[in-house]
N, C-alpha and C positions, 0 to 999 in steps of 0.2 A: 303393348301388353294387353291381355284380355281384361275387359272390365269385370267379368265375373270373378276374376282372381283378386280383385280389389275390394269386393263387397264384403260386408260382415257375414257372420255365420248364420244370420237369420235365414238366408237363402238355402243354407245347408239342410234345414229341417225338412224340407219337402223333397230332397234328393235322396237317392239310394246310391250307396257306394258301388262304383263300377270296378272293373278289373284294372283300370289304369289311373283312375282319379277318385279321390275321396277327400273329404274335408279334414278328417282326423284319422291318423294311422296310429295304431297301438301295437307295439312289438312285445309279444309275450302274452301267455294266457294263464299265468299263475294268479295268485290272489290279487296282485296289483293290477294286472291287465284286465281281469274280469271285473274287479271293483270299479275301475275307470269306465269300462264299457257299460256296466249296469247304471251308473249314475248319469252317463250320457243318455241312455235310454229313458230313464226317469225324467230327465230334463227336456225330453222331446227331440233329441238329436238322433237321426237315423243314418246320417252320412258318415259312418266310421267303419274302419276295417281293422280286424285283429289279425296280425301276422304271427303265425306260430310255426317254428321249424319242425316240430314233432308232429305226430299223427293224432294227438289228443290234447285236451286241456289239463291243467294241474300243476305245471311248473315243477318245483322241487318235489311235490307230492306225487307226481307222475313218475319222476325219474328215480326217486329213492324208495325202492320197494324191498329193501333188504329185510331179513327176518327181524322182527321186533321193532320195526320203524314206527315211531309214535312221536307225538308232539310233547314238548316240555312246558307248554302253556295250557291252562285249563280250556276245555272245549268251548264253553260259553263265551269266553273272551277271544279265543282263536277262531273267530267266525265274524261275519259281517254284522254290524249292529242293526242294519236294515233288513237282514234276512236271518232271524233267529231260528235255531233248530231245537225243538223241544225234546226230541227223542235221542239225544246223544247217549250212547250206551255206557260210556265211562266218563269220569271227570277229566281225563286226559285222552284226547282222541288218538286213535291209531291210524296208520296210513290208509288202509282201505276205506275207512269211514270218512276221513277228511277228503279224500279224492272223490268219493261218492257225493259228498256235500257240494263240492265245487261243480261237479257235473250236473247236480240238481239245480244249482243256480243258473247255469247255462240254459237249461230247459225252462225254468220258471220265468226268466226275464227275456226269453226269446233271442238269445245271442247267436244261435247256430247260423243264421244267414250271414252274419258278419265275420265269421271265423274262416280263415284261409290257412289250412294246414299244409305242411310240407314246404313252407316258404321260409328259408333262412336268409335273413337280411345280411348282405355283405358290406353295403355302404349306404350312406345318406349324406346328401350335400344340399345346402340351402341356396336357392336361386333368389338373389336379392331383388332382381327386377320383377320377377313374377310373384315374389312373396310366398313361395312354397318350397317344401322339401321334395327332393328327387331321391326316391328310395329304390335301390337295386337289390335284387335277390340273387341267390347262387345260380339260378337257372336263367339269368339274364333278363327276367321280367322287371319292368320299371313301373313304379307307382308314384303318383304325385299327390302330395297332401299338404294342406296349409299348416296343420298342427301335427307335430310328431311327439308322441308320448312313448317313452321307453319304459317297459316293465319287465326287464330281463332278469331282475333279481340278482342276488349275490351268491346264490347257492346253485348255480347251473353249470359251472365248469369245474369238474373234479381237479383237485391239486394232486398231481402224481410226482413224487420226488424223483430226481435223477439218481438212481441207485446204480453204481458201477457194476457191470456184468449182468444186469437184469435180462438182457437179450439172450444170454447164454442159458438162462434157466429153462429147464425142460418140463417143468410142471405147469399148473394152472395159475394164471395171474389175472386179477380183476380188482376194480375199485368198488367200494361198497355202494357208490351211487350208480354203478352199472352192474348190479348183482347178477351173477349167472346162476339162475335157479336150475339149470340143466346139469350142473356139476354136482355130484353127490359127495358131500364131505364126510360121510360115514366111514370110520376106520382110517381116516387120513391124518397125516401129521401136517398141521396147518400153521402158517405164520401170519400174524396180524400186525401190520405196521401202523402204529398210531393208537392212542387211547383217548380220543376226543369224544364229542357228543354222539357220533354215529357208533363208534366202537363199543361204548358202554351199553348200547342197546342190542347190537347183534352178537357180541361176544357171549353173553349169557344164553343166547338161543342156540349157538353152535357148540358150546362146551360139552353138552351131553352126547353129541354125535361124534366128535372127533376122537382119534386115538391119543393125540398129543397136540397141545396148543402152545406155540411160542408167541408171547405177547411182547412186542418191541415198543418200549415207552421212552420217549425223549424227555418229557416232563409230566409229572403227575397232575391230576385234576382234583379240585375239591368236589367231592360227591356227597350229597346229602339225600336222605330218604325222600321218596316221591309220594306225596299224599294222594295216591290214586286208588280208585275202587270203582266197581260198576254202580250206576245209578239204580236205585230201587224203582219198582213199578209205580209206587206212590209218588216219588219225586218226578218221574217222567209225566205222570198224570197231572201233577200240579203245574209243571212247566207248560203243558199243552193246553190245559183248561183255565189256568189262572196266569195268563202271560205276564202279569205284573210280577209274579214270583220269579219268572225267568229273568226279567229286567233287573230286579233287585239283586238276584244272585250274581248276575254279570257285573253290576256296579260294585258289589262287595268284593269280587275277585279283582276288579280293576284297582280299587283303592288299597287292597291288601298288597297287591304287587307294586303299586306305585309307592307305597311306604318304604319299600326296600331301597328305593333310590336314595333315601336319606343316609343309608349306610355307605353307599358308594360316594356320595358327594359331601356330606357334612359330618356325620357321626360314624366314623370308621370303626369305632369300638363295638358298634352293634353287630358288625360282621364277625367279630370274634366269637359271638354266641353261635353263629352258624358254623364257624370253623370247629368249635367244640362239639357240635352235633355230628360233624363229619368224622372227627377223631373217635368219638364214641362208637359210631357205626362200624368203623374199620376195626376197632378193638373187639367189638362184639362178634363180628363175622369172619375175621381173618385170624387163623390160628398161628400161622408162621410169623414170628416177629420180624424177620428180614423182609418178607413180602409186605407186611404192614408198614414198615418203615419206608419202603419204596413208594407205597401208595399215598402217603401223606406229602403234599407239596411243601417245598421249602420257602415259597414266596407267599406274600400276604394275600389272604383271601380277598377276592374282588378284582385282582389285577387281570385275571382271566375269567372266562365264563364259568360260573358255578353250575355243575351238572346235577341232575336228579335221577336216582335209580334205586330200586328196591332189591336188585339181584346182582349188581356189579361186584361187590365185595365177596359175596358167596361164590360167584363164578370164578373169580381169580384165586380164591382159596383152595380150589380143587387141586388134588395132587398131580394131575396130569397137565396142569397149566403152569408154564414157566414164565415168570415175569423178568424180561431182559431189559436192563437199563443201559447197557453198553452200546455205543454207537455202532452202526453197521458199516463195515469196511467195504465189502463187496458181496456179490452173489455168484455162486457157481451153478453148475448144471442141476444139482439136487440139494443145495444147501445155502444157508446164509452165514457168512463169516463176520464176526464182530471184531472190534478193534483190540479186544483183549486176547485175540487168537483163537477164541472158541468157534467151533463149527457146529451149526444147528441144521441137521437134515430135515427137510420139509418137502411135502408133495404139492403144496399150494401156497400162494402168497396173496393175501387180501389187504389192499390199502384202505385204511381208515383214516386218511390224511386230510379230510375236509375238502375245501373248495378254494378257488382263486377269487376270494371275496373282494379284493381290492382292484381287480382288473375290470373296471366298470365299462360296459358296452363292448368289451373285447369279444370276438376279434373283428367287430365291425369297424369300418373307417368312417368317421363322422367329420364333415367339413362344413364350417360356418361362414360368416361374413368374410369377404376378401380372401377366401381360400384358406383360412386358418384351419389347421388340423387339430382335432380335440387332443390328441396325444401331445402335440406341441404346446397347446394351451395348458396342459397339465404336466409339463416337463418337470416342474418343481413340486408336484404332488396334486392329486385330484382335489378340487374344491368346487362348491356350487352354492349359490344363494339359497339358504334353507335346505341345502342338499338336493335342490330340484332344478334350478335354472343356472345356466352358465353364460356369462357375458360373451358376446360374439356369436352366439348360437340361438338366433331368434326362434320363437314359437316351438322351442324344444323343452320338454318337461320330463325329467327323470324321476321315476318312482323308485324308492329304495336306492337313492344315489349316495354320494360321498357323505360320510358322517351322519347317516340316518339310521344306522343299526341300533339295536338296544339289547340289553342283556337281562332285563328285569321284568319285562312285560311282553305284550303281544305285538308282533310286527304287523298284524292285520289292523290293529288300532292305529299304528303309525301310518300305514298305507292309506287308511281312510282319511286321516288328517291331511296327507299330501294330496289325495284326490280332491278334497274340498278346496284346497288352494288352487289346483289346476283348473277346477271348474270356475273359480272366480276369474282367473285369467281368460279362460275361454269366453266367459260372459262379457268381459271388457272388450274382447276382440269382435263382439257383435256390433259395436258402434260403427255407423256408416263411414266409409272412407279409410278406415284403419288398415294399414298395410301389414305390419308385424310388430311384435313386442320383444324387446331386448333388455335384459336387466343391466343396469349401470355397473360398470367395472368398479366404481368407487363404492357402491353399496355392497357388492360382492366381497370386495377386499375388507371393508369394515366388518362385515359379518364374520368372515373367516378369521380376521385378526382377533375378534372378540372370543371366538372359540379357542384359538391358539393361546391367547393370553390367560384365559381361565384354566386351560389345560396346564399352563406353566406352573400353576400353584400346586400341582401334584408332586409327589416324591419322585426321585430319580427312578426308583424301581417301578412305580406305576407308569411312568412315561415309557419305560422299556417294555413292560409286559402288558400294560393296560390299553385303554382305548379312549376315544373322545366321545363316546356314545352319550353319556348321561347329560353332558352339557347341552348338546343340541336338542335332546329330548325335552329338557326344561324350557329352552327357548321356544320350541314349537308348541308346547302345551300352553305357554303363556301368551304367545303372540300370533301363531300361524293362523288360527281360526278367525282372527278379527282384523287382519290387514293384508292388503295386497303388497307385493313387492314394489319398491320404487322403480318403476320400469320406464324406459324410453318407449313411447308409442309413436311409431313412424306413420305419417299420413301418406297415402298413396298419391295424392295430387301434387303437393308442393314441397314435401319433405320436412314440413314443420314438425316440431315435437311438442308433446304435452304429457304431463303425468297422469296417473289414473284418476286424480282428483278432477282433471278436466274431462275425463270420460264420463264421469257421473254428474257433472255440474248441471244444475237445473237453472232455468231462466229467472231465478229469484234468489234472494239472500237466504241463507240458512242460519239458524241460531245455535248450531251445535258447537260453534267456537267458544261460546260462553259456558258450556256445560263442563262440569268437572269430570275427570276420568277416575272412577273408583278403583279400589285395589284390584289388580289384574287377577290375582289368585281367586278372589271371591267371585269375580265375574266368570272365570273359567269353571270354578266349582259349580256354580249355579247352572251354567249352561249345560254341563254334563249331567247334572241331576235331572234337569228338565228333559234333555235329549234321551236319557236312559229310562226315565220313569214315567214321563208324561206323553212324549211324542209317539211312542209305540202304541199307546191306547187310542190316540186320535187317528184312527185308521178305519177304513171301511169294513175291516174284519171284526170290529166290535159293534155290538148293538148300541143304540142311543141310550137305552136304560143303563147299560154297563158304563158308558162314558159319563153319564150324569152322576152315577154313584162314585166313580173314580174322581171326578172333578170336585165333588163335595169332600171326599176324603183328603185330596191334596190340599184343599182349602184350609184344613185343620192345621197345616204346617206353615201357613203364611202368617205374618205378623200384623196385628191390628195397630191402631193408633191409640196412644194413651189419652185418657180423658174423653173418650167417645164410647157410647154404649148403644146397642140396638134399642129402638123404641118398642116397648112391649105392645103398644096399641097397633093393631094391624087390620087392614081391610081384607077379609077372607074371600072376597068376591073373585071374579074371573081375573082381574088385574090386581091381585093382592100386593100390598106394599109393605116395606119395612123401612122405617126412618132411622137415620143416624144423626142426631143433633150434635153440631159442633159447639154450640153454646146453649144456654138455657132457652132463649127464645131468639134464634138467629133470624135476621131479616132475609138473608139470601136462601134460595132453594135450588137444589140441583136434582133434576130428574135424570137418573143414571140408568141406561139400558145396557145390561150385561152382554158380553160376548159369549161365544160357544157355538159358532156355526149355525145358529138358529135351531140346534138340536139339543143343546145342553146349556148348563150355566144357571146361576141363581144366587141367592143370598149365601149359600154355603161356599161357593167358589169365588164370589166377588164382594162379599160383605166387608171384608177387611180393607180392600182397596177403597170401597165407599167410605169407610171410616177415615182413612187417610185424607180423602178428598174433603170430607166434612171439616176436618181439623184445619187443613190448609186454606180452604175457602171461607172458613167461619160460616158454615152453611148447614142446612139440613138437607141430607141426601136421601132421596126416595128411590127405591130399587124395585120397580114393578116386576111381578112374576108373569111375564107375558107368555102366551101359549107357544109351545115348541113343535117343530116338525120332528118326525114325519106324521105324528098324529094330527097336527094342524098345519096345513100348508099356507102359503101366502094367500090373502093378506091378513091372516089372523093376528100375527104379531104386530103389524102396523095398526090395526084397529085397536088392539089392547094398549099400545103406546099412546095413541091419540086419545083414547078414553082416560088414561092415567093423567095426561096433561090437562084435559078438560076438567077432571076431578080436582086437580090442584087449583084451577081458576075458580071452580065452584066453592072451594073451601076458603077463598079469599086471598090466595097468594097473588102478589103483584107480578104480572108478567115481566116487568122491567127488572125484577129481582130473581127471575128464573133463568138458569142456564141448563140447556139440554145437552147431555153428554152420553158417551158410550164408547165401548172398545170393540174392535174387530167387527163381527156381525152386528153387535150393538151400536157400533159407530155408524155403520151403514143404515141401520134402523133409525138412529137419531136423525140422520140427514133426511131420510125419507119422511120421518115424522114432521120435521121442520117444513118440508115442502107441502105436506098435507095440511099442516096448521095454516100456512100462508094461503093455500088454495081454498080452505074452508071459511076464511074470513075471521078466524080467531086471532086475538093479539099474539104476535110473535114473542118468543122468549128473547132475553137480552143477548144471548150468545150461544155458540155451539162449541163443544169440546169433543174432538174426535181422536181417539187413540187407536193407532194402527187400523184405520177404518177399512172394512171390506165393502166396497161400493160398486164392484163390477162382478156379478155372479156369472158372467159369461167367461170369466177367467182369461181375459185377453192381455193382461199385464205381462210384460217381459220378465219381471222379477220372479214370477211364478216358476219360470224355467231356470233362470240363472241363479236363484237364491234357494232352490229347494233343499240343497244340502246345508247351506249356511244357516238357515233358520232352525234353531234347535227345538222349536215347539210345534210348528204346523207344516204339513206336507200337502202339496197340490192335490194329491189323490183324495185326501180326506175332504178338502174344500169342494172338490167336484161332487163327491157323494152328498155333502151337505147342501150344495146348490140344487142338486136334483131333488132332494127331499123337500126343501123349502119352496122352490118354485112351483112344484106340482105341475099343473097344466099350463102355467104361464111360461112365456119365453124368458130366458135368463136375462135378456137385455131390456126387459120391461122396466121402465123407470121406477115402478113400485117395488121391484126386487133389486134393481141396480140403479140407485139414485145418481150415480155418476152421469147417467144419460138424461136426467131430469133438467128442467129449467131452473137454474139456481139464482135467478135475479131476485133481489129483494130479501135475501136471507140475512140474518144477523151476523155480526163478526164471528169469525171461525178460527179456532186454534186446532192445528193438526200436529200430532206427535207421532213419530215413527222411528223404528230402529233401522240402522243401515244394513242389517243382516237378514231382514225378514222377507218372506215371499210376497207380502202385500205392499212392499215399498212402492211399486209402480202405481198401485191404486191411490196411495196417498199423494204421490207426485202429480198424477193426472187430475185428481180432485182439486189440488191446490191451484193448478193451472186453469181448470174450468171455472172454479169459483172466482178467481181473480179476474178472468175474462168477463164474468157476469157482474162485475162491480162489487163483489163481496170483499170486505176487509179480511185478509187471511194472514195469520201467523203460522209459518211452517217451521217445525223444529225436528231436525234429524239427529238422532243420538248414535254416535259411531260405536260399532262393535256390539250392538244390542239387538235383541230378537223381538218377536211378536209379543206385544202387550207386556213389555218388561216392567211397566209400572206396578204390576202385581207384586213385585218384590220390594216394595217400599218398606222401609224399616230394616232391610238387610243390605240392599245394594245402593250405593251412594248415588248413582245416576238415576235410580228410581225415585229417591228422595228429592233430587233436584227437579226431576220432571213434575212430580206432584206439587212441589212448591211453585213452579212456574204456572201450573194449572190454577192454583189458588190465586196467584197474582193476576192472571188473565181474567178470572171470574170477578175479582175485586174491581178491576178496571172497567169491565164492560157492564156490570149490573148497576141498577139504581138510576139510570137515565131514561125516564119515561118518555121524554120528548124524542130521543133517538129511536126508541122502539116504535113509537107511533109513526115517525117519519119513514122508517123502513116499510111499514105496511102501506102508507100512503103512496110512496114512490112506486111500489109494485102494482098497486091498483091503478094508478095513472098509466103505467106502461101497458097493463093488460087492456084497459079501455082504449088506449091509442091503437094497440094491435088489432 
């Protein structure tokens, strides 16, 4: 077997997808496929191909172009979080605008070279020995791919009922998803079969045109008013020029929609208020009592999808619209006969019968390990771990798979969650020697059993008419973003197996096992607030001044520590300081260098974290206002930090009682300052505390690619812009800018804290390894499921409180030993003289 097929995905980044071989194949170019491709692009992967059977992108929004086609989720939420559109014309986007948005994303992210149109996949089989998928298209072409991502969607194959005699009908017949715009409905008698989500949109559009409309309804739908309107010019201006307004509006929509899940899962009586709204709308707009009776469902609201429309009831109320609830018996040459013997002459029949939503991946034949067919694996019903991975089908990831639909919010949001999960798996597959990844059958069964058991609590009617959607949505919101599947990871050399924990294991012990896991909902809530309201502003598209103002504003919402207050006495000089006394006259001192990519940050954004550290360490924390880029490039910040430390010594602070600390860029600056202190001959501080330290401005860490989606705060593109601004004319690998590459011998004990989800995880791990190799005493603490500088949420998030407490304990243990501080300096001086 070829060695290249056994290597990790790192080698894929320098390749370009060919006609016969690619590292990652994506089937489908709807929201799922494009979202997956964009995130691969952003993570630095270029060796992927998007296989699309049609001649353009768009998925269901390409195929469904019937009159009135529109989305029933608000535009700002029914779009990618990473690609906001400020100029949506309406609150609820219509088909042409949504399709245009998707086409714009293709152009914006350079996906055109990866798209392969006119390629309908007929089969995919996994080659266990080679460790890749063999994908065959309808024209006989074969593509080999190590990872296969299916993004076929659930709304791509129209459901056409088998109506007896339909072949004998001499008029026009088509499905709403294949609308024939060349057929003129004006003056025609038209039959519409079905009254679902599509029908309530196109029926009001054709009612004014047709001579007569026969509307065949099997079961009524709950229909409530649609809160739609055009955006005003002022609103669009705000979304464009004040992007935070766009993010806050999106967050508001999300939480408003999310609150509806309570009605589906816990407080069913809340849905009765929605049912009352639907009944009132029908009473207001439908004059005929018999029609009105037929339009109100007999089943409990929430058992089927609740629809929204402002013109459905008015359209059905028209005199030339006949609402037929009798079942269809057969079709004749020019009429439809119902079971009550009535004959309904029509010129055309339009199916509004939806899609084959449960026939996942059909009509493709998918074959996994040992020749098992996916249809055989699903003979008792389709199931997948988190709706994405199926045991026995390695390196196969389904977007919008079994049990992942939802009826209360945006499927684009769900797809982004799934894409994040797949990116985690692809990141794990980068480990050298890994062959493939296969979810354990026991984990899949446990997951499916949990969904089924929780479903069993529903009423018999809900089981008959409802769905399992909301249960899985809750599970994914609470768990999916923060953990990998428990997967078998097969090694290409000897067949040994290891879990994902083994993939990430570092050559040193971690302390995360002793850390408490806070409430999952609080962690999830905070992560989405940060992702929606902060991360978008940390972007090259915003000026440093705007980012500084926003950082200060966000700092207002952080919680400070009780019993600590800012010291009113400040040095107004170049390295101005603000002190936070933890006691009246604390012996310990912490010189804290704030983060912010060297371009932002200060007392407004980090003062409250400094207060927490002061209380935990029983220390006075000094927060220097060092000069920022781009106005002041390196080494201005280093000079200011060194001057602040020298000022503390001049004021009589005992170096054995000083701890030098910092987060992110401030963590890197603290390390560079410690190196400069050592090299200048000044007495070293007692310890270093580095939180999510950014120590490599050349951005060579692998987690910058694998964790770009997982980190809810920082994106590599922003770090690149910050590095360029700070380094100025210096090389990014200069030890003064990137202290990871400095000589670390003789530095004081070091505490490193980092979150498992952050882009700078590799920086922290590499620093711990380099410092240990240089003889530095290192404590490395990784906190699972947390993001960049999560300690800022002390007072709200339990893990943040735990981290701050451990910082205080570390400072308490390492300060006050004058002999140890002096010995560190002596050892380094002896080593330097010997060299």
